[in-house]
C-alpha positions in Angstrom: 116.9 106.8 24.6 118.5 107.8 27.9 122.0 109.2 28.4 124.4 106.4 29.0 127.7 105.9 30.8 130.3 103.4 29.7 131.7 101.1 32.4 134.1 98.2 31.5 132.7 98.0 28.0 129.0 98.1 29.1 126.5 100.9 29.0 124.8 102.1 32.2 121.7 104.2 31.8 121.7 107.6 33.5 118.1 107.7 34.9 116.5 108.5 38.2 114.5 105.8 40.0 111.3 107.7 39.3 112.2 107.7 35.6 112.8 104.0 35.5 109.5 103.3 37.2 107.7 105.5 34.7 109.3 103.8 31.8 108.5 100.3 33.3 104.8 101.3 33.7 104.6 102.3 30.1 106.3 99.0 29.0 103.7 97.0 31.0 101.1 98.3 28.6 103.0 97.1 25.5 103.4 93.6 24.1 107.2 93.4 23.9 109.1 91.7 26.7 111.7 93.9 28.4 114.6 93.2 30.7 116.1 95.5 33.4 119.5 94.9 34.9 120.6 96.5 38.1 124.4 96.5 37.7 127.0 96.3 40.4 130.7 95.8 40.2 130.6 92.0 40.8 128.2 91.6 37.9 130.3 93.8 35.6 133.4 91.8 36.4 131.6 88.5 35.9 130.5 89.7 32.5 134.1 90.1 31.4 134.4 86.2 31.5 130.8 85.0 31.0 129.6 85.4 27.4 125.9 84.9 28.4 126.0 87.6 31.0 127.8 90.0 28.6 125.1 89.3 26.0 122.4 90.1 28.6 124.0 93.4 29.4 124.2 94.4 25.8 120.6 93.4 25.0 118.9 94.7 28.1 116.4 97.5 27.7 117.7 99.3 30.8 120.9 98.8 32.8 120.9 101.0 36.0 123.6 101.6 38.6 123.2 99.4 41.7 126.4 99.6 43.7 128.8 102.2 45.1 131.6 101.1 42.8 129.6 101.9 39.7 128.7 105.3 41.1 132.4 105.9 41.9 133.4 104.8 38.4 130.9 107.3 36.9 132.2 110.2 39.1 135.7 109.6 37.7 134.2 110.3 34.3 132.4 113.4 35.5 129.0 111.7 35.8 126.8 111.6 38.9 124.4 108.7 38.6 121.6 107.9 41.0 121.9 104.6 42.9 119.0 102.3 42.1 118.9 99.2 44.3 117.2 96.2 43.0 115.1 95.7 46.1 113.9 99.3 46.1 113.1 99.3 42.5 111.2 96.0 42.9 109.2 97.6 45.7 108.3 100.6 43.5 107.3 98.3 40.7 105.1 96.2 43.0 103.4 99.4 44.2 102.7 100.4 40.6 101.4 96.9 39.8 99.1 97.0 42.8 97.7 100.4 41.7 97.1 99.2 38.1 95.8 95.7 38.7 99.0 94.0 37.6 100.1 90.4 38.3 103.7 89.8 39.5 105.7 86.6 39.8 108.7 85.7 41.9 111.2 83.1 40.8 114.4 82.1 42.7 116.0 81.7 46.1 115.7 78.6 48.3 112.5 76.6 48.7 109.8 78.6 50.5 111.6 82.0 50.3 109.8 83.3 47.2 106.4 82.5 48.9 107.5 84.4 52.1 108.7 87.4 50.1 105.5 87.4 48.0 103.4 87.5 51.2 105.4 90.5 52.5 105.0 92.3 49.2 101.2 91.6 49.2 100.8 93.0 52.7 102.9 96.0 51.8 101.0 96.8 48.7 97.2 96.0 49.1 95.7 94.9 45.9 98.9 93.3 44.6 98.4 89.9 42.9 101.4 87.6 43.4 100.4 85.0 40.9 103.6 82.9 41.0 106.2 82.0 43.6 108.8 79.4 42.6 112.2 78.6 44.1 115.4 78.7 42.1 116.6 75.2 42.8 116.0 73.8 39.4 118.4 72.1 37.0 119.2 73.0 33.4 117.2 69.9 32.4 114.1 71.3 34.0 114.3 74.9 32.7 111.7 74.2 30.0 109.2 73.2 32.6 110.0 76.2 34.7 109.6 78.6 31.8 106.2 76.9 31.0 105.0 77.4 34.5 106.0 81.1 34.5 104.2 81.6 31.1 101.1 79.7 32.4 100.9 82.0 35.4 100.1 85.0 33.2 102.3 87.5 35.1 103.1 90.9 33.5 106.1 91.5 35.8 108.6 88.8 36.9 111.3 89.2 39.5 114.1 86.6 39.3 116.5 86.0 42.3 119.4 83.8 41.2 123.2 84.0 41.6 125.5 85.9 39.3 126.2 85.2 36.4 123.3 82.8 36.1 120.5 85.3 36.8 120.6 87.8 34.0 121.9 85.3 31.5 118.9 83.1 32.3 116.5 86.0 31.9 118.0 87.0 28.6 117.9 83.5 27.1 114.2 82.9 28.1 112.8 86.4 27.9 110.6 85.8 24.8 109.0 82.7 26.3 108.2 83.9 29.8 105.1 85.7 28.9 106.0 88.7 31.2 106.3 92.2 29.7 108.9 93.2 32.3 111.6 90.9 33.9 114.2 92.0 36.4 116.9 90.2 38.3 116.9 91.1 42.0 119.7 89.0 43.5 119.2 88.4 47.3 116.1 90.6 47.6 113.8 87.7 48.4 116.1 86.7 51.3 115.9 90.2 52.7 112.1 90.5 52.3 111.6 87.1 53.9 113.8 88.0 56.9 116.5 85.4 56.0 119.0 88.2 55.6 119.0 91.7 57.0 119.6 94.8 54.9 122.5 97.0 55.7 121.7 100.0 57.9 121.0 103.2 56.1 124.4 104.7 57.0 126.2 101.8 55.5 124.1 102.1 52.3 125.0 105.8 52.2 128.8 105.3 52.3 128.7 102.3 50.0 129.4 99.4 52.5 126.3 97.3 51.8 128.7 94.6 50.3 130.5 94.4 53.7 127.3 94.0 55.6 126.2 91.2 53.4 129.6 89.5 53.7 129.3 89.6 57.4 126.1 87.6 57.1 127.3 85.3 54.4 131.1 84.8 54.9 131.1 82.1 52.2 130.8 84.9 49.6 134.4 86.1 50.3 135.8 84.6 47.2 133.5 86.5 44.9 134.2 89.7 46.8 137.8 89.5 45.6 136.5 90.9 42.3 136.0 94.3 44.0 139.7 95.3 44.1 140.1 94.0 40.6 137.2 96.2 39.5 138.8 99.3 41.1 142.1 98.5 39.4 140.4 98.2 36.0 138.6 101.5 36.4 141.8 103.3 37.5 143.6 101.9 34.5 141.0 103.0 32.1 140.2 106.5 33.4 
């Protein structure tokens, strides 16, 4: 068990990125399916109202800090966590899979985006087998078919790129039937890898303004961003 930090009723693991990769590599050699959540303030706020996402947070094998707001909340409790972005962790895990003969799958985003992201990852990590690339435009009625296609692909690591709160709730509900030993939600990472979205410059990542850079590219997200000041108020109230 790793040290944990409590944030809005959910536990965040205090691990380095290297530690998470090492643990994930060990899990890939086991038979149990595992879920990793990279938590940001929007997800934590959504979990306050969405029972499925809350259940996913509580059941996940690892929940790591992905977001300046989570790091700030930890500092108020005297803890200094390492920021572990989903896109960076996915890249690390693909590198490990390439070195070990692993098979990865990509599920989510708009039609064609998973394929483009998979091609980028395969070029970046020679030897990586991208055995599955499916878009996330499926209805609840077709979920059984999607799960069956994932299981049939025989991947050991699955990356899922859906919206919050759907993403990690979906993983949690279907985890035993996906056939993968490691499943992680990666949000908009496929869009960034495919070039549909740009990642924030390093200086904006450093000072915690990645959310603002993404909002500038996707203004329609402004409503969900209103959760950020509410997150700050809840943290101030409880610390």
